[in-house]
C-alpha positions in Angstrom: -0.1 0.1 0.0 2.9 2.1 -0.3 2.7 3.4 3.3 -0.7 5.0 2.6 -3.8 4.0 4.5 -7.1 4.0 2.8 -10.2 4.4 4.6 -13.6 3.3 2.8 -16.6 5.1 4.5 -20.1 3.6 4.0 -22.6 5.7 2.4 -25.1 7.6 4.9 -28.0 5.5 3.8 -26.3 2.2 4.8 -25.3 3.6 8.3 -28.8 3.8 9.4 -29.4 0.3 8.7 -26.5 -1.1 10.9 -27.5 -2.0 14.4 -25.6 0.2 16.8 -23.4 -1.4 19.7 -24.4 1.6 21.6 -28.3 1.1 21.6 -28.8 1.2 25.2 -31.1 3.5 27.2 -29.7 6.2 29.3 -30.5 4.7 32.6 -28.6 1.3 31.7 -25.3 2.9 30.7 -22.6 2.1 33.6 -20.4 -0.7 34.9 -21.9 -4.0 36.1 -21.0 -7.0 37.4 -22.6 -10.0 35.6 -23.1 -12.9 38.3 -25.8 -15.9 38.8 -27.4 -14.8 35.4 -28.1 -11.2 37.0 -26.6 -7.7 36.5 -25.5 -5.8 39.5 -24.6 -2.2 39.2 -21.1 -1.5 40.1 -22.3 1.1 42.5 -24.2 -1.4 44.4 -21.6 -4.3 44.4 -20.8 -3.5 48.1 -24.3 -4.4 49.1 -23.6 -8.1 48.1 -21.9 -10.9 49.7 -18.3 -11.2 48.4 -18.7 -14.9 48.7 -22.0 -16.0 47.1 -23.1 -12.7 45.7 -26.2 -12.7 47.3 -27.8 -9.6 48.6 -26.8 -8.6 52.2 -29.2 -8.0 54.9 -28.8 -5.3 57.5 -29.5 -6.1 61.2 -30.7 -3.0 63.1 -30.3 -4.7 66.5 -26.5 -5.2 66.0 -25.9 -2.4 63.6 -24.1 -4.6 61.0 -24.6 -6.5 57.8 -24.7 -10.2 57.0 -25.3 -12.6 54.4 -28.3 -14.9 55.3 -27.1 -17.7 52.6 -23.6 -17.8 54.3 -24.5 -17.2 57.7 -21.7 -14.9 58.4 -21.2 -11.2 59.4 -19.8 -8.9 56.7 -18.8 -6.5 59.3 -16.3 -7.0 62.3 -17.4 -5.9 65.6 -16.0 -2.6 66.8 -13.1 -2.4 69.3 -15.3 -0.4 71.9 -15.7 -2.5 75.0 -19.0 -0.6 75.9 -20.5 -0.6 72.3 -24.2 -1.7 72.9 -24.4 -3.1 69.5 -21.4 -5.5 69.5 -21.5 -6.5 72.9 -24.3 -9.1 72.8 -23.6 -9.9 69.2 -23.8 -13.7 68.3 -21.2 -15.4 66.6 -23.3 -15.9 63.4 -26.4 -13.6 62.5 -28.9 -16.4 62.4 -27.8 -18.1 65.7 -30.7 -18.0 68.3 -30.8 -14.6 69.9 -30.2 -14.3 73.9 
Protein backbone atom coordinates (compact mmCIF):
# COMPACT_ATOMS: atom_id res chain seq x y z
CA UNK A 1 0.00 0.00 0.00
CA UNK A 2 3.05 2.22 -0.29
CA UNK A 3 2.82 3.50 3.29
CA UNK A 4 -0.66 4.95 2.74
CA UNK A 5 -3.75 4.10 4.70
CA UNK A 6 -7.03 3.96 2.83
CA UNK A 7 -10.33 4.49 4.62
CA UNK A 8 -13.59 3.47 3.00
CA UNK A 9 -16.65 5.12 4.48
CA UNK A 10 -20.12 3.69 4.15
CA UNK A 11 -22.69 5.86 2.47
CA UNK A 12 -25.09 7.57 4.88
CA UNK A 13 -28.08 5.44 3.87
CA UNK A 14 -26.25 2.23 4.90
CA UNK A 15 -25.19 3.60 8.29
CA UNK A 16 -28.82 3.83 9.42
CA UNK A 17 -29.41 0.14 8.65
CA UNK A 18 -26.52 -1.08 10.82
CA UNK A 19 -27.38 -2.01 14.40
CA UNK A 20 -25.53 0.17 16.83
CA UNK A 21 -23.45 -1.33 19.62
CA UNK A 22 -24.46 1.69 21.70
CA UNK A 23 -28.21 1.06 21.61
CA UNK A 24 -28.80 1.20 25.37
CA UNK A 25 -31.13 3.43 27.28
CA UNK A 26 -29.76 6.32 29.30
CA UNK A 27 -30.40 4.61 32.65
CA UNK A 28 -28.71 1.37 31.54
CA UNK A 29 -25.24 2.70 30.91
CA UNK A 30 -22.47 2.13 33.41
CA UNK A 31 -20.40 -0.67 34.85
CA UNK A 32 -22.03 -3.92 35.92
CA UNK A 33 -20.98 -7.19 37.47
CA UNK A 34 -22.67 -10.16 35.84
CA UNK A 35 -23.07 -13.06 38.27
CA UNK A 36 -25.62 -15.84 38.69
CA UNK A 37 -27.49 -14.69 35.56
CA UNK A 38 -28.14 -11.20 36.93
CA UNK A 39 -26.67 -7.76 36.52
CA UNK A 40 -25.35 -5.96 39.59
CA UNK A 41 -24.68 -2.26 39.17
CA UNK A 42 -21.08 -1.46 40.07
CA UNK A 43 -22.23 1.16 42.57
CA UNK A 44 -24.26 -1.53 44.41
CA UNK A 45 -21.61 -4.26 44.56
CA UNK A 46 -20.79 -3.40 48.19
CA UNK A 47 -24.33 -4.45 49.19
CA UNK A 48 -23.73 -8.04 48.01
CA UNK A 49 -21.84 -10.87 49.67
CA UNK A 50 -18.31 -11.25 48.35
CA UNK A 51 -18.54 -15.04 48.67
CA UNK A 52 -21.92 -16.03 47.21
CA UNK A 53 -23.05 -12.70 45.64
CA UNK A 54 -26.42 -12.75 47.39
CA UNK A 55 -27.78 -9.47 48.68
CA UNK A 56 -26.69 -8.54 52.20
CA UNK A 57 -29.18 -8.00 54.99
CA UNK A 58 -28.84 -5.29 57.60
CA UNK A 59 -29.55 -6.13 61.24
CA UNK A 60 -30.74 -3.04 63.14
CA UNK A 61 -30.34 -4.72 66.49
CA UNK A 62 -26.59 -5.17 66.03
CA UNK A 63 -26.01 -2.37 63.48
CA UNK A 64 -24.20 -4.66 61.05
CA UNK A 65 -24.63 -6.32 57.65
CA UNK A 66 -24.69 -10.07 57.17
CA UNK A 67 -25.20 -12.66 54.46
CA UNK A 68 -28.18 -14.89 55.19
CA UNK A 69 -27.00 -17.57 52.72
CA UNK A 70 -23.52 -17.85 54.25
CA UNK A 71 -24.76 -17.06 57.78
CA UNK A 72 -21.76 -14.79 58.35
CA UNK A 73 -21.34 -11.20 59.44
CA UNK A 74 -19.83 -8.97 56.77
CA UNK A 75 -18.74 -6.35 59.30
CA UNK A 76 -16.28 -6.93 62.10
CA UNK A 77 -17.34 -5.97 65.63
CA UNK A 78 -15.94 -2.67 66.79
CA UNK A 79 -13.14 -2.42 69.35
CA UNK A 80 -15.15 -0.36 71.83
CA UNK A 81 -15.78 -2.58 74.86
CA UNK A 82 -18.85 -0.57 75.89
CA UNK A 83 -20.55 -0.72 72.46
CA UNK A 84 -24.20 -1.58 72.94
CA UNK A 85 -24.43 -3.17 69.48
CA UNK A 86 -21.40 -5.43 69.44
CA UNK A 87 -21.49 -6.45 73.09
CA UNK A 88 -24.21 -9.12 72.72
CA UNK A 89 -23.78 -9.91 69.04
CA UNK A 90 -23.96 -13.68 68.35
CA UNK A 91 -21.11 -15.43 66.57
CA UNK A 92 -23.34 -16.06 63.55
CA UNK A 93 -26.22 -13.76 62.59
CA UNK A 94 -28.89 -16.46 62.33
CA UNK A 95 -27.98 -18.14 65.61
CA UNK A 96 -30.66 -18.02 68.31
CA UNK A 97 -30.78 -14.64 70.04
CA UNK A 98 -30.21 -14.34 73.77
